[in-house]
C-alpha positions in Angstrom: 54.6 44.5 119.0 51.6 42.7 120.5 49.0 45.4 120.2 48.2 48.0 117.6 45.9 51.0 117.0 43.0 50.7 114.7 40.1 52.9 113.6 37.1 50.6 114.3 33.6 51.3 112.9 31.5 50.3 115.9 28.2 50.5 114.2 26.2 52.0 111.2 25.9 55.8 111.3 27.9 59.0 111.0 31.6 59.6 111.1 31.5 59.5 114.9 31.0 55.8 114.6 34.7 55.5 113.9 36.7 55.0 117.1 40.4 54.5 117.8 40.8 51.3 119.7 43.9 49.4 121.0 43.7 45.8 119.6 45.9 42.7 119.5 48.0 42.5 116.4 46.3 39.7 114.3 47.8 36.3 114.5 49.2 34.9 111.2 47.5 31.8 109.8 47.8 29.6 106.8 47.2 31.5 103.5 47.2 34.9 105.2 50.2 37.2 105.8 50.5 40.2 108.2 51.2 43.6 106.6 52.4 46.6 108.5 50.2 49.3 107.0 52.1 52.4 106.0 49.2 54.3 104.4 45.7 53.7 103.1 43.6 55.5 100.6 40.1 56.5 101.6 37.1 55.6 99.4 33.4 56.5 99.1 32.5 52.8 99.4 33.9 52.9 102.9 31.7 55.8 103.7 28.7 53.9 102.5 29.7 50.8 104.5 30.0 53.0 107.6 26.5 54.3 106.9 25.2 50.8 106.9 24.7 50.2 103.1 27.0 47.2 102.6 25.0 44.0 102.8 26.5 41.4 105.1 28.9 43.7 106.9 28.9 43.1 110.7 30.1 45.7 113.1 32.5 46.2 114.8 34.7 46.3 111.7 38.0 47.9 110.7 37.2 49.5 107.3 39.5 50.1 104.4 39.3 48.4 101.0 43.0 49.2 100.2 46.3 49.8 101.8 50.1 49.8 101.1 52.8 48.7 103.5 55.5 46.1 104.2 55.0 42.4 104.8 55.7 41.8 108.6 55.1 38.1 108.7 54.6 36.1 105.5 53.2 32.7 104.8 53.9 33.1 101.1 57.5 32.2 100.0 57.0 34.3 96.9 56.3 37.4 99.0 58.8 37.3 101.9 59.0 39.5 105.0 60.1 43.1 104.1 58.4 43.1 100.7 56.6 46.3 99.8 53.0 45.5 98.9 49.7 46.9 98.0 46.3 45.3 98.4 42.8 46.1 97.3 39.3 44.8 97.5 38.1 41.1 97.8 35.9 42.0 100.8 38.8 43.7 102.6 37.3 46.1 105.2 33.9 44.3 104.8 34.1 40.6 105.4 37.5 40.9 107.2 39.3 43.9 108.7 41.0 46.3 106.3 43.5 49.1 106.1 42.4 51.6 108.8 45.0 50.1 111.2 48.7 49.8 112.0 48.6 46.2 110.9 46.3 44.2 108.6 46.1 40.4 108.2 45.4 39.8 104.5 44.9 36.8 102.2 48.1 36.1 100.3 46.1 36.1 97.0 45.5 39.9 97.6 49.1 40.9 98.0 50.7 42.9 95.1 54.5 43.2 95.4 55.6 46.6 94.3 59.0 48.1 93.6 59.0 51.9 94.1 60.8 54.9 95.4 57.5 56.9 96.0 56.7 58.1 99.5 54.0 56.0 101.3 51.3 58.7 101.1 51.8 59.0 97.3 51.9 55.2 96.8 48.7 54.9 98.8 46.8 57.2 96.5 47.4 54.9 93.5 46.0 51.3 93.9 42.2 51.6 94.0 42.2 54.9 92.1 44.4 54.1 89.2 43.4 50.5 88.9 39.8 51.6 88.7 40.5 54.3 86.1 42.6 51.9 84.0 40.0 49.1 84.2 37.2 51.5 83.3 39.0 52.8 80.2 39.7 49.2 79.2 35.9 48.4 79.7 35.1 51.4 77.5 37.3 49.9 74.8 39.7 52.8 74.5 43.4 52.2 74.0 46.7 54.1 73.5 46.7 56.0 70.2 42.9 55.7 69.9 40.7 58.6 68.9 37.5 59.7 70.4 35.7 61.9 72.9 35.5 61.0 76.5 33.1 62.6 79.1 34.0 61.9 82.8 31.1 62.5 85.1 32.4 63.1 88.6 35.7 64.5 87.2 37.2 65.8 90.5 36.9 62.5 92.2 40.3 60.7 92.5 39.3 58.1 89.9 38.0 60.9 87.6 41.3 62.8 87.7 43.3 59.5 87.2 41.1 58.6 84.2 41.6 62.0 82.7 45.4 61.7 83.0 45.4 58.2 81.3 43.0 59.3 78.6 45.1 62.3 77.8 48.1 60.1 77.3 46.0 57.9 75.0 45.2 60.9 72.8 41.5 61.2 73.6 39.7 64.6 73.7 38.3 64.8 77.3 35.6 66.7 79.1 34.9 66.4 82.8 32.1 67.6 85.1 32.1 69.0 88.5 29.2 70.3 90.7 31.5 72.9 92.4 32.8 75.9 90.6 35.6 76.1 93.1 37.0 72.8 91.7 37.2 74.0 88.0 40.8 75.0 88.4 41.8 71.5 89.5 40.4 70.1 86.3 42.0 72.7 84.2 45.4 72.0 85.9 44.8 68.3 85.0 44.7 69.5 81.4 41.1 68.4 80.8 40.1 69.8 77.4 36.6 70.9 78.5 35.5 71.6 82.0 31.8 71.5 82.6 30.0 72.8 85.8 27.1 70.4 86.4 24.5 72.9 87.5 21.5 71.0 86.0 22.1 72.1 82.5 25.3 70.1 81.7 23.6 68.1 78.9 23.2 71.3 76.8 26.8 72.2 77.5 28.0 68.8 76.4 25.9 69.1 73.2 27.3 72.5 72.5 30.8 71.0 72.6 30.0 67.7 70.9 26.7 67.9 69.0 26.6 64.2 68.4 27.6 63.5 72.0 30.7 61.9 73.4 31.9 58.5 72.1 32.5 57.3 75.7 31.1 58.3 79.0 32.8 57.3 82.3 30.1 57.7 84.9 31.5 57.9 88.4 28.4 59.4 89.9 26.5 56.3 89.0 22.9 55.5 89.8 21.5 59.1 89.6 23.1 59.9 86.3 23.3 56.6 84.5 20.1 57.0 82.4 21.1 60.6 81.5 24.5 59.3 80.5 22.9 56.9 78.1 21.0 59.7 76.5 24.1 61.9 76.2 26.5 59.4 74.6 26.4 59.3 70.8 24.3 56.5 69.4 26.5 53.4 69.3 28.8 54.8 72.0 29.6 53.2 75.3 28.8 54.2 78.9 30.8 52.7 81.8 29.6 53.0 85.4 32.5 52.6 87.8 31.5 54.8 90.7 28.8 55.0 93.4 28.9 58.6 94.4 25.1 58.6 94.3 24.5 55.1 95.6 24.5 51.5 94.3 21.0 50.9 92.9 19.2 52.5 89.8 15.5 52.7 90.8 12.9 51.7 88.2 15.5 50.9 85.6 14.0 49.5 82.3 16.9 48.4 80.0 15.0 48.1 76.8 13.4 51.6 77.2 16.5 53.3 78.6 19.5 51.9 76.7 19.4 53.3 73.1 19.7 50.8 70.3 23.3 49.9 69.5 24.5 51.8 72.6 26.5 49.8 75.2 26.2 50.0 79.0 29.0 48.4 80.9 30.7 48.6 84.3 34.0 48.0 86.0 34.5 46.7 89.5 38.0 47.0 90.9 37.9 43.5 92.3 38.7 42.4 88.8 42.3 43.8 89.4 42.9 42.3 92.8 46.1 40.4 93.6 48.3 39.0 90.8 45.9 40.1 88.1 46.4 43.8 88.9 50.1 43.6 90.1 51.7 44.2 86.7 49.2 47.0 85.9 49.8 48.7 89.2 53.6 48.4 88.8 53.4 50.1 85.4 51.3 52.9 86.9 53.7 53.4 89.8 56.5 53.6 87.2 54.6 56.2 85.2 53.9 58.3 88.3 57.6 58.1 89.2 58.4 59.3 85.7 56.0 62.2 85.9 53.5 60.8 83.3 50.7 60.8 85.9 50.0 62.8 89.0 49.0 61.1 92.2 46.3 63.8 92.9 46.5 63.7 96.7 44.1 66.2 98.2 44.8 65.7 101.9 46.7 63.4 104.2 45.1 62.5 107.6 46.6 60.8 110.7 44.7 57.8 111.9 43.6 59.8 115.0 41.8 62.2 112.6 39.8 59.5 110.8 36.5 61.0 111.9 37.5 64.4 110.4 38.6 62.5 107.3 35.3 60.8 106.8 33.4 64.1 107.5 35.6 65.8 104.9 34.8 63.0 102.4 31.1 63.1 103.2 31.0 66.9 102.7 32.5 66.4 99.1 35.3 68.8 99.9 38.1 66.7 98.3 39.5 67.3 94.9 41.4 64.0 94.3 42.5 61.4 96.8 42.4 61.3 100.6 45.0 59.2 102.4 45.3 58.1 106.0 48.6 57.4 107.6 48.6 55.2 110.8 
């Protein structure tokens, strides 16, 4: 095949800026391998890149910070043609073209070989989502067999539901927030211990459940709730910001005034688990999904032709869990 179809973001703006174009299949070069994309997870960061909020991104650009597929032309003898791989981050879909296409030319350092029997759409729901969830819990300092109370803000996001599943397996008591009452059932089905509808009075609800506050807060909403999360967590507890549902900058942030004494504020960025660093973690997660320990939490699967509708669905906050596009 000499040409491929790709969803190209032609400029900053709304979902309509994503257009299906016929393009040449990228030519392989040293240090990069060609991957036939079988499916790609959608992420809020791609929405923000499309809106023009990613510094340094030049349009036109094929978005997509993750994908799964098969190596079609390898330059890495350790990852030969035909290998099933996943890839996430490292400026994928920003500095160079990403997963919204039939083929992606990716740096060898990003490739994570995976052995699995999962369908492509299920596998595609795991890399960015579960690696972020796992890394966030690691950053919070929780571990299997540990005790404690975890509040997940933005609980019906794909990362929120993955984190709830992992934390439940660890033995933590969990609470999760959602702004939409229609999504409460999904959190209940995910076996979250306490489901909180964030209608502006969630702090009182959290205090009613845990008077001293949670030991850990995983904040996936981010900038608009970070200071409130620092007030909610028990004194000496830890807040981890791993999401950007409300943007990437905290306005007028004063660390000394806003971080309570002995309380920790940390973050996790999934670029920390790219390539070989995350391969073993992802393989373990894939095995646990295959064994039924975790659910992939796929909300909807879109065809590449429906990428505009997929981004509109994401922008409208209609999803409960992960969105996946299949070329």
